[in-house]
C-alpha positions as a Markdown table, in Angstrom:
| # | Residue | x | y | z |
|---|---|---|---|---|
| 1 | Unk | -4.6 | 22.3 | -2.0 |
| 2 | Unk | -0.4 | 20.3 | -2.1 |
| 3 | Unk | 1.6 | 18.7 | 0.0 |
| 4 | Unk | 4.7 | 20.0 | 1.4 |
| 5 | Unk | 8.1 | 18.4 | 0.5 |
| 6 | Unk | 8.9 | 16.2 | 3.0 |
| 7 | Unk | 7.2 | 14.6 | 6.2 |
| 8 | Unk | 5.5 | 17.5 | 8.9 |
| 9 | Unk | 8.0 | 17.7 | 11.9 |
| 10 | Unk | 9.9 | 20.3 | 14.8 |
| 11 | Unk | 13.1 | 18.7 | 14.7 |
| 12 | Unk | 15.5 | 17.9 | 11.8 |
| 13 | Unk | 15.4 | 13.7 | 12.4 |
| 14 | Unk | 18.4 | 11.7 | 12.5 |
| 15 | Unk | 20.7 | 10.5 | 8.9 |
| 16 | Unk | 21.3 | 7.1 | 10.2 |
| 17 | Unk | 19.0 | 4.6 | 10.0 |
| 18 | Unk | 19.0 | 3.0 | 13.0 |
| 19 | Unk | 18.6 | 6.2 | 15.0 |
| 20 | Unk | 15.4 | 6.5 | 13.6 |
| 21 | Unk | 12.3 | 6.7 | 16.2 |
| 22 | Unk | 9.6 | 7.4 | 13.6 |
| 23 | Unk | 8.8 | 6.7 | 10.2 |
| 24 | Unk | 8.6 | 11.0 | 9.6 |
| 25 | Unk | 12.7 | 10.3 | 10.4 |
| 26 | Unk | 13.5 | 7.8 | 7.5 |
| 27 | Unk | 10.9 | 10.2 | 5.6 |
| 28 | Unk | 13.0 | 13.6 | 6.4 |
| 29 | Unk | 16.5 | 11.2 | 5.3 |
| 30 | Unk | 15.1 | 10.2 | 2.1 |
| 31 | Unk | 13.7 | 14.3 | 1.5 |
| 32 | Unk | 18.2 | 14.6 | 1.8 |
| 33 | Unk | 19.6 | 12.5 | -0.4 |
| 34 | Unk | 16.6 | 12.4 | -3.7 |
| 35 | Unk | 16.9 | 14.3 | -6.5 |
| 36 | Unk | 13.7 | 16.5 | -6.4 |
| 37 | Unk | 12.0 | 15.1 | -9.6 |
| 38 | Unk | 12.3 | 11.7 | -7.7 |
| 39 | Unk | 11.3 | 13.2 | -4.7 |
| 40 | Unk | 8.1 | 14.1 | -6.4 |
| 41 | Unk | 7.4 | 11.0 | -8.2 |
| 42 | Unk | 7.1 | 9.8 | -5.0 |
| 43 | Unk | 5.6 | 12.1 | -3.0 |
| 44 | Unk | 3.1 | 13.9 | -5.2 |
| 45 | Unk | -0.9 | 13.0 | -5.6 |
| 46 | Unk | -3.4 | 13.6 | -8.4 |
| 47 | Unk | -4.4 | 17.6 | -9.3 |
| 48 | Unk | -4.4 | 19.7 | -6.2 |
| 49 | Unk | -3.5 | 16.8 | -3.7 |
| 50 | Unk | -6.7 | 17.0 | -2.1 |
| 51 | Unk | -6.7 | 13.4 | -1.3 |
| 52 | Unk | -2.9 | 13.0 | -0.4 |
| 53 | Unk | -4.0 | 15.2 | 2.8 |
| 54 | Unk | -7.3 | 13.4 | 3.2 |
| 55 | Unk | -6.0 | 10.1 | 3.7 |
| 56 | Unk | -3.5 | 11.4 | 6.5 |
| 57 | Unk | -7.0 | 14.1 | 7.4 |
| 58 | Unk | -8.6 | 10.5 | 8.0 |
| 59 | Unk | -6.5 | 8.8 | 10.8 |
| 60 | Unk | -5.9 | 12.2 | 12.6 |
| 61 | Unk | -9.9 | 13.1 | 12.8 |
| 62 | Unk | -9.9 | 9.2 | 14.8 |
| 63 | Unk | -9.5 | 8.4 | 18.1 |
| 64 | Unk | -9.6 | 5.0 | 20.3 |
| 65 | Unk | -11.3 | 4.7 | 23.5 |
| 66 | Unk | -8.6 | 2.7 | 25.5 |
| 67 | Unk | -9.8 | -0.3 | 27.5 |
| 68 | Unk | -7.9 | -0.8 | 31.4 |
| 69 | Unk | -7.2 | -3.5 | 33.5 |
| 70 | Unk | -6.4 | -5.7 | 30.7 |
| 71 | Unk | -2.9 | -8.2 | 31.4 |
| 72 | Unk | -1.5 | -6.6 | 28.8 |
| 73 | Unk | 2.5 | -7.8 | 30.2 |
| 74 | Unk | 2.9 | -9.9 | 27.0 |
| 75 | Unk | 1.2 | -8.8 | 23.7 |
| 76 | Unk | 1.0 | -10.4 | 20.4 |
| 77 | Unk | 1.2 | -8.6 | 17.1 |
| 78 | Unk | 0.6 | -11.0 | 14.5 |
| 79 | Unk | -1.9 | -12.0 | 12.9 |
| 80 | Unk | -2.9 | -14.2 | 9.2 |
| 81 | Unk | -3.1 | -12.7 | 5.8 |
| 82 | Unk | -4.6 | -14.7 | 3.5 |
| 83 | Unk | -4.4 | -17.4 | 5.1 |
| 84 | Unk | -0.6 | -17.5 | 5.9 |
| 85 | Unk | 0.6 | -16.4 | 9.0 |
| 86 | Unk | 2.7 | -13.2 | 9.4 |
| 87 | Unk | 4.1 | -11.4 | 11.9 |
| 88 | Unk | 2.2 | -8.3 | 12.6 |
| 89 | Unk | -1.0 | -7.1 | 10.1 |
| 90 | Unk | 1.0 | -5.3 | 7.8 |
| 91 | Unk | 2.4 | -6.2 | 4.2 |
| 92 | Unk | 4.4 | -3.9 | 2.3 |
| 93 | Unk | 2.3 | -2.0 | -0.9 |
| 94 | Unk | 2.8 | -2.6 | -4.1 |
| 95 | Unk | 5.0 | 0.8 | -5.7 |
| 96 | Unk | 7.0 | 0.5 | -9.0 |
| 97 | Unk | 10.2 | 1.3 | -10.8 |
| 98 | Unk | 11.9 | 1.0 | -7.2 |
| 99 | Unk | 15.4 | 0.8 | -8.8 |
| 100 | Unk | 15.1 | 5.0 | -8.8 |
| 101 | Unk | 15.5 | 4.9 | -5.1 |
| 102 | Unk | 18.6 | 2.9 | -4.9 |
| 103 | Unk | 20.7 | 0.5 | -6.9 |
| 104 | Unk | 19.2 | -2.8 | -5.1 |
| 105 | Unk | 15.2 | -1.8 | -5.4 |
| 106 | Unk | 12.5 | -3.9 | -5.2 |
| 107 | Unk | 15.4 | -6.8 | -3.8 |
| 108 | Unk | 15.7 | -4.7 | -0.9 |
| 109 | Unk | 12.3 | -4.2 | -0.1 |
| 110 | Unk | 11.6 | -8.1 | -0.8 |
| 111 | Unk | 14.7 | -9.1 | 1.4 |
| 112 | Unk | 13.7 | -6.4 | 4.3 |
| 113 | Unk | 9.6 | -8.0 | 4.7 |
| 114 | Unk | 11.1 | -11.0 | 4.4 |
| 115 | Unk | 13.3 | -10.3 | 7.3 |
| 116 | Unk | 10.2 | -8.7 | 8.9 |
| 117 | Unk | 7.9 | -12.0 | 8.6 |
| 118 | Unk | 5.2 | -9.9 | 6.4 |
| 119 | Unk | 3.7 | -9.5 | 2.9 |
| 120 | Unk | 5.7 | -8.2 | -0.5 |
| 121 | Unk | 3.5 | -7.1 | -2.9 |
| 122 | Unk | 5.2 | -6.8 | -5.8 |
| 123 | Unk | 4.8 | -4.3 | -9.1 |
| 124 | Unk | 3.6 | -5.1 | -12.2 |
| 125 | Unk | 6.2 | -2.7 | -13.2 |
| 126 | Unk | 9.2 | -4.0 | -10.2 |
| 127 | Unk | 12.2 | -2.6 | -11.8 |
| 128 | Unk | 13.2 | -6.5 | -10.8 |
| 129 | Unk | 11.4 | -9.4 | -12.6 |
| 130 | Unk | 9.4 | -11.1 | -10.5 |
| 131 | Unk | 11.5 | -14.6 | -11.1 |
| 132 | Unk | 14.3 | -12.4 | -8.7 |
| 133 | Unk | 12.0 | -10.9 | -6.1 |
| 134 | Unk | 10.4 | -14.6 | -5.5 |
| 135 | Unk | 14.0 | -15.8 | -4.8 |
| 136 | Unk | 14.2 | -13.6 | -1.5 |
| 137 | Unk | 11.1 | -13.9 | -0.7 |
| 138 | Unk | 8.8 | -16.3 | 0.7 |
| 139 | Unk | 5.8 | -14.1 | 1.1 |
| 140 | Unk | 5.1 | -12.5 | -2.5 |
| 141 | Unk | 2.1 | -11.2 | -3.7 |
| 142 | Unk | 1.7 | -10.5 | -7.3 |
| 143 | Unk | 0.0 | -6.8 | -8.3 |
| 144 | Unk | -1.1 | -6.5 | -11.8 |
| 145 | Unk | -3.2 | -3.8 | -13.8 |
| 146 | Unk | -5.3 | -5.1 | -16.9 |
| 147 | Unk | -3.5 | -4.7 | -19.5 |
| 148 | Unk | -4.7 | -4.1 | -23.3 |
| 149 | Unk | -2.5 | -7.6 | -24.3 |
| 150 | Unk | -4.4 | -10.6 | -22.1 |
| 151 | Unk | -2.2 | -13.5 | -23.8 |
| 152 | Unk | 0.2 | -10.9 | -21.3 |
| 153 | Unk | -1.8 | -11.0 | -18.4 |
| 154 | Unk | -2.4 | -14.9 | -19.3 |
| 155 | Unk | 1.7 | -15.3 | -19.0 |
| 156 | Unk | 1.9 | -13.4 | -16.3 |
| 157 | Unk | -0.6 | -14.8 | -14.1 |
| 158 | Unk | 1.2 | -18.3 | -14.8 |
| 159 | Unk | 4.8 | -17.1 | -13.9 |
| 160 | Unk | 2.8 | -15.7 | -10.2 |
| 161 | Unk | 1.2 | -19.8 | -9.8 |
| 162 | Unk | 4.6 | -21.4 | -10.8 |
| 163 | Unk | 6.9 | -18.9 | -9.0 |
| 164 | Unk | 4.9 | -19.2 | -5.2 |
| 165 | Unk | 3.4 | -16.6 | -4.9 |
| 166 | Unk | 0.6 | -16.4 | -1.9 |
| 167 | Unk | -1.9 | -14.1 | -3.5 |
| 168 | Unk | -2.4 | -12.0 | -7.1 |
| 169 | Unk | -3.9 | -8.6 | -6.7 |
| 170 | Unk | -5.8 | -6.4 | -9.1 |
| 171 | Unk | -5.8 | -2.9 | -9.1 |
| 172 | Unk | -9.3 | -1.8 | -10.3 |
| 173 | Unk | -8.4 | 2.4 | -9.9 |
| 174 | Unk | -6.6 | 3.0 | -12.5 |
| 175 | Unk | -8.5 | 3.1 | -16.3 |
| 176 | Unk | -6.3 | 6.0 | -16.8 |
| 177 | Unk | -2.9 | 7.4 | -14.7 |
| 178 | Unk | -4.7 | 10.3 | -12.6 |
| 179 | Unk | -3.3 | 13.7 | -13.7 |
| 180 | Unk | 0.3 | 14.0 | -11.7 |
| 181 | Unk | 1.1 | 17.6 | -11.8 |
| 182 | Unk | 4.6 | 17.3 | -10.4 |
| 183 | Unk | 5.6 | 14.6 | -13.0 |
| 184 | Unk | 3.7 | 16.9 | -15.9 |
| 185 | Unk | 5.5 | 20.1 | -14.3 |
| 186 | Unk | 9.1 | 18.4 | -14.0 |
| 187 | Unk | 8.8 | 16.2 | -17.4 |
| 188 | Unk | 9.5 | 13.3 | -15.5 |
| 189 | Unk | 10.9 | 9.8 | -17.3 |
| 190 | Unk | 12.3 | 7.2 | -16.2 |
| 191 | Unk | 16.4 | 7.2 | -16.4 |
| 192 | Unk | 17.9 | 5.2 | -18.8 |
| 193 | Unk | 19.1 | 2.5 | -16.2 |
| 194 | Unk | 15.5 | 1.9 | -14.7 |
| 195 | Unk | 12.6 | 0.2 | -16.9 |
| 196 | Unk | 9.9 | -3.0 | -16.1 |
| 197 | Unk | 11.5 | -5.9 | -15.2 |
| 198 | Unk | 8.8 | -7.9 | -16.1 |
| 199 | Unk | 8.5 | -7.1 | -19.5 |
| 200 | Unk | 11.2 | -7.0 | -22.2 |
| 201 | Unk | 13.6 | -3.8 | -22.3 |
| 202 | Unk | 11.8 | -2.2 | -25.2 |
| 203 | Unk | 8.3 | -2.1 | -23.6 |
| 204 | Unk | 9.0 | 0.8 | -21.3 |
| 205 | Unk | 10.6 | 2.9 | -24.3 |
| 206 | Unk | 7.8 | 5.3 | -23.7 |
| 207 | Unk | 8.5 | 5.9 | -20.7 |
| 208 | Unk | 12.3 | 6.4 | -20.7 |
| 209 | Unk | 11.4 | 9.2 | -23.4 |
| 210 | Unk | 10.9 | 12.9 | -21.4 |
| 211 | Unk | 9.2 | 15.8 | -22.9 |
| 212 | Unk | 8.7 | 18.9 | -21.5 |
| 213 | Unk | 5.6 | 19.4 | -20.1 |
| 214 | Unk | 4.4 | 16.0 | -19.8 |
| 215 | Unk | 5.1 | 12.8 | -17.7 |
| 216 | Unk | 6.1 | 10.3 | -20.0 |
| 217 | Unk | 5.2 | 7.6 | -17.2 |
| 218 | Unk | 1.8 | 8.5 | -17.6 |
| 219 | Unk | 2.2 | 8.2 | -21.5 |
| 220 | Unk | 3.8 | 5.1 | -21.3 |
| 221 | Unk | 0.4 | 3.7 | -18.6 |
| 222 | Unk | -2.0 | 4.8 | -21.5 |
| 223 | Unk | -0.1 | 2.4 | -24.2 |
| 224 | Unk | -0.5 | -0.4 | -21.9 |
| 225 | Unk | -3.5 | -0.7 | -19.0 |
| 226 | Unk | -6.6 | -1.0 | -21.1 |
| 227 | Unk | -9.2 | 1.7 | -19.5 |
| 228 | Unk | -12.1 | -1.4 | -20.5 |
| 229 | Unk | -11.9 | -3.5 | -17.7 |
| 230 | Unk | -15.0 | -4.0 | -16.6 |
| 231 | Unk | -16.2 | -6.6 | -13.5 |
| 232 | Unk | -16.9 | -9.5 | -16.5 |
| 233 | Unk | -12.9 | -9.4 | -16.7 |
| 234 | Unk | -12.9 | -9.9 | -13.3 |
| 235 | Unk | -15.0 | -13.1 | -13.4 |
| 236 | Unk | -12.3 | -14.6 | -16.2 |
| 237 | Unk | -9.2 | -13.6 | -13.9 |
| 238 | Unk | -11.4 | -15.5 | -11.4 |
| 239 | Unk | -11.6 | -18.3 | -13.9 |
| 240 | Unk | -7.4 | -18.9 | -15.0 |
| 241 | Unk | -6.2 | -18.5 | -11.5 |
| 242 | Unk | -6.1 | -20.6 | -7.8 |
| 243 | Unk | -4.5 | -18.4 | -6.4 |
| 244 | Unk | -7.1 | -16.0 | -3.7 |
| 245 | Unk | -7.5 | -12.8 | -5.9 |
| 246 | Unk | -7.0 | -9.1 | -3.7 |
| 247 | Unk | -9.4 | -6.5 | -5.6 |
| 248 | Unk | -7.6 | -3.5 | -4.4 |
| 249 | Unk | -8.6 | 0.1 | -5.1 |
| 250 | Unk | -12.6 | -0.1 | -3.9 |
| 251 | Unk | -13.9 | 2.7 | -2.0 |
| 252 | Unk | -17.7 | 2.0 | -2.6 |
| 253 | Unk | -19.4 | -0.9 | -0.1 |
| 254 | Unk | -21.8 | -2.4 | -3.6 |
| 255 | Unk | -18.4 | -2.4 | -5.2 |
| 256 | Unk | -16.8 | -4.9 | -2.2 |
| 257 | Unk | -19.9 | -7.2 | -2.2 |
| 258 | Unk | -20.0 | -7.4 | -6.2 |
| 259 | Unk | -16.2 | -8.6 | -6.0 |
| 260 | Unk | -17.2 | -11.5 | -3.4 |
| 261 | Unk | -20.4 | -12.4 | -5.0 |
| 262 | Unk | -17.4 | -12.8 | -8.1 |
| 263 | Unk | -15.3 | -14.9 | -5.8 |
| 264 | Unk | -12.9 | -12.7 | -4.3 |
| 265 | Unk | -11.3 | -13.3 | -1.3 |
| 266 | Unk | -9.7 | -10.1 | -0.2 |
| 267 | Unk | -10.7 | -6.5 | -0.5 |
| 268 | Unk | -7.9 | -3.6 | -0.4 |
| 269 | Unk | -9.6 | -0.1 | 0.7 |
| 270 | Unk | -7.4 | 1.9 | -1.3 |
| 271 | Unk | -7.3 | 5.7 | -3.1 |
| 272 | Unk | -4.0 | 4.7 | -4.7 |
| 273 | Unk | -2.3 | 7.0 | -1.7 |
| 274 | Unk | -4.0 | 10.3 | -3.2 |
| 275 | Unk | -2.7 | 9.5 | -7.3 |
| 276 | Unk | -5.8 | 9.0 | -8.7 |
| 277 | Unk | -9.1 | 10.4 | -8.0 |
| 278 | Unk | -8.4 | 14.1 | -6.7 |
| 279 | Unk | -10.9 | 14.5 | -4.4 |
| 280 | Unk | -11.7 | 10.2 | -3.5 |
| 281 | Unk | -12.8 | 9.7 | 0.2 |
| 282 | Unk | -10.3 | 8.9 | 2.3 |
| 283 | Unk | -9.3 | 4.6 | 2.2 |
| 284 | Unk | -9.6 | 5.2 | 6.7 |
| 285 | Unk | -12.9 | 7.4 | 6.0 |
| 286 | Unk | -13.9 | 4.5 | 3.2 |
| 287 | Unk | -12.8 | 1.7 | 5.9 |
| 288 | Unk | -16.1 | 1.4 | 8.1 |
| 289 | Unk | -18.6 | 1.0 | 5.4 |
| 290 | Unk | -17.0 | -1.1 | 3.3 |
| 291 | Unk | -16.5 | -3.9 | 6.3 |
| 292 | Unk | -19.8 | -3.9 | 7.2 |
| 293 | Unk | -20.8 | -4.7 | 3.3 |
| 294 | Unk | -18.2 | -7.5 | 4.1 |
| 295 | Unk | -19.9 | -9.0 | 6.9 |
| 296 | Unk | -17.1 | -11.4 | 7.1 |
| 297 | Unk | -17.2 | -12.9 | 3.6 |
| 298 | Unk | -13.7 | -11.5 | 2.8 |
| 299 | Unk | -11.0 | -10.3 | 4.2 |
| 300 | Unk | -10.7 | -6.2 | 4.7 |
| 301 | Unk | -7.7 | -4.2 | 3.9 |
| 302 | Unk | -6.4 | -1.1 | 3.3 |
| 303 | Unk | -3.6 | 1.7 | 2.5 |
| 304 | Unk | -2.7 | 5.2 | 1.8 |
| 305 | Unk | -1.8 | 7.3 | 4.4 |
| 306 | Unk | -0.3 | 4.6 | 7.4 |
| 307 | Unk | 2.4 | 6.5 | 8.9 |
| 308 | Unk | 2.6 | 4.7 | 12.7 |
| 309 | Unk | 1.8 | 1.7 | 14.5 |
| 310 | Unk | -0.8 | 3.6 | 16.4 |
| 311 | Unk | -2.6 | 4.2 | 12.5 |
| 312 | Unk | -2.9 | 0.3 | 11.9 |
| 313 | Unk | -4.4 | 0.7 | 15.3 |
| 314 | Unk | -7.3 | 2.6 | 14.3 |
| 315 | Unk | -7.4 | 0.6 | 11.0 |
| 316 | Unk | -7.9 | -2.9 | 12.6 |
| 317 | Unk | -10.3 | -0.7 | 15.3 |
| 318 | Unk | -12.3 | 0.3 | 12.0 |
| 319 | Unk | -12.7 | -2.9 | 10.6 |
| 320 | Unk | -9.1 | -4.0 | 8.6 |
| 321 | Unk | -8.0 | -7.4 | 8.7 |
| 322 | Unk | -4.7 | -5.5 | 7.7 |
| 323 | Unk | -2.8 | -2.6 | 6.1 |
| 324 | Unk | -0.3 | -1.5 | 3.1 |
| 325 | Unk | 2.6 | 1.2 | 3.9 |
| 326 | Unk | 3.6 | 2.5 | 0.7 |
| 327 | Unk | 5.9 | 5.5 | 0.8 |
| 328 | Unk | 7.5 | 5.1 | 3.9 |
| 329 | Unk | 8.6 | 1.6 | 2.7 |
| 330 | Unk | 10.8 | 3.5 | -0.1 |
| 331 | Unk | 11.5 | 6.5 | 2.7 |
| 332 | Unk | 13.8 | 3.8 | 4.1 |
| 333 | Unk | 14.8 | 2.1 | 0.8 |
| 334 | Unk | 16.1 | 6.0 | -0.6 |
| 335 | Unk | 17.7 | 6.7 | 3.2 |
| 336 | Unk | 19.8 | 3.4 | 3.7 |
| 337 | Unk | 19.1 | 0.3 | 1.4 |
| 338 | Unk | 17.7 | -2.8 | 2.8 |
| 339 | Unk | 18.7 | -1.5 | 6.1 |
| 340 | Unk | 16.1 | 1.7 | 6.3 |
| 341 | Unk | 13.4 | -1.1 | 4.9 |
| 342 | Unk | 14.4 | -2.6 | 8.5 |
| 343 | Unk | 14.3 | -0.4 | 10.6 |
| 344 | Unk | 10.5 | 1.6 | 9.2 |
| 345 | Unk | 9.3 | -2.2 | 9.6 |
| 346 | Unk | 11.3 | -2.3 | 13.1 |
| 347 | Unk | 10.4 | 0.8 | 14.2 |
| 348 | Unk | 6.3 | -0.2 | 12.9 |
| 349 | Unk | 5.8 | -3.6 | 14.8 |
| 350 | Unk | 7.4 | -1.5 | 18.1 |
| 351 | Unk | 5.1 | 1.1 | 17.6 |
| 352 | Unk | 2.2 | -1.4 | 17.1 |
| 353 | Unk | 3.0 | -3.4 | 19.9 |
| 354 | Unk | 2.8 | -0.7 | 22.4 |
| 355 | Unk | -0.2 | 0.9 | 20.6 |
| 356 | Unk | -1.4 | -2.6 | 21.4 |
| 357 | Unk | -0.4 | -2.9 | 25.0 |
| 358 | Unk | -1.8 | 1.0 | 26.0 |
| 359 | Unk | -5.0 | 0.6 | 24.5 |
| 360 | Unk | -5.3 | -2.6 | 26.9 |
| 361 | Unk | -5.7 | -5.5 | 23.5 |
| 362 | Unk | -3.2 | -8.3 | 24.0 |
| 363 | Unk | -3.6 | -9.1 | 20.4 |
| 364 | Unk | -4.6 | -8.0 | 17.6 |
| 365 | Unk | -7.6 | -9.7 | 17.2 |
| 366 | Unk | -8.8 | -7.6 | 20.5 |
| 367 | Unk | -7.8 | -4.1 | 19.0 |
| 368 | Unk | -10.9 | -5.4 | 16.1 |
| 369 | Unk | -13.4 | -4.6 | 19.1 |
| 370 | Unk | -11.9 | -1.3 | 19.8 |
| 371 | Unk | -14.2 | 1.6 | 20.7 |
| 372 | Unk | -13.4 | 4.7 | 18.0 |
| 373 | Unk | -14.7 | 8.0 | 18.8 |
| 374 | Unk | -14.4 | 10.5 | 15.2 |
| 375 | Unk | -13.1 | 14.2 | 16.7 |
| 376 | Unk | -16.1 | 15.4 | 15.2 |
| 377 | Unk | -18.7 | 13.0 | 17.8 |
| 378 | Unk | -19.4 | 13.1 | 21.6 |
| 379 | Unk | -20.5 | 9.4 | 21.2 |
| 380 | Unk | -17.6 | 6.9 | 20.3 |
| 381 | Unk | -18.4 | 4.0 | 17.4 |
| 382 | Unk | -18.7 | 0.4 | 18.4 |
| 383 | Unk | -17.8 | -2.7 | 16.9 |
| 384 | Unk | -21.9 | -3.5 | 16.6 |
| 385 | Unk | -22.1 | -0.6 | 14.4 |
| 386 | Unk | -19.3 | -1.0 | 12.6 |
| 387 | Unk | -20.2 | -4.6 | 10.8 |
| 388 | Unk | -19.3 | -8.3 | 11.7 |
| 389 | Unk | -15.7 | -9.3 | 11.4 |
């Protein structure tokens, strides 16, 4: 099973970002301007892309049970994520090499996050450096993969601390890159003008060497990432930094519990947007059990498959403290630079406020007590059943 090459909808969306009414409008505009191999790099997942599809099915299979006769003349979307007040419980997920999509790359997305008042999670593989990104965004989190070079890992952690990053997010679901068949078929490689801004330019040489029938980015990460990452390394990381640590890529509740015992501050329930293990559980499907196991001892975040403010509401109702959005941000970036990302985040906040009001919630806190009804069930899932948050 594979996903379509553009967001599904019955009508063609407007190209101008100020006219986008939903995130699919941004997706169609991006599909119109991106080369096919870059669109595939952005849109594709691993294997048959079953998990890419499962992420959306999970949201489509959950229904909110609204409450009525609540004064919703004023609804607040603000929230607190890792101790910082944000305008909504939504952040920008870490995504690599954003100059593939627009010359301004991460600087445009980081500026948009700053304007919107939400966290920006900078990827270790950003095409601009962490120094450049933190100069334009005060709410920067730094996402890292575990590198074979432990000294380089330590240097990156020090840089994040010295630059005022608000958190360190360790991605733990990528001991190796999943087999992304679209990239392999395209012989995908980074163009000559794109490199990893946090490293000397030769560090990404392998990722720029195109080879028919292979993915150069997969070859490069195989060289750079350490597949021997274990819980002992997470404990080492906890001892190396005073920053809050987010463990990104958790789907099993027992892993979440073990992370908290080590001292991790937040869990991101994530299947990497369907780009790692094909056939892995949808992130939203995994969320309630992880939230119940955490029992309020750490914040539970999630990503993968979020396409609307109503999706954010569903995630909150199932136990999330906040969500991070990925592909739609890059749709906006590709189609209209920072203005496109601005519009994506504006639409998300508008939709979330609308969803809160129509479900009878005056604020985000109340949304966490909504009942939800799975399509396959006749009984709502109550907050008590989902566990304490």
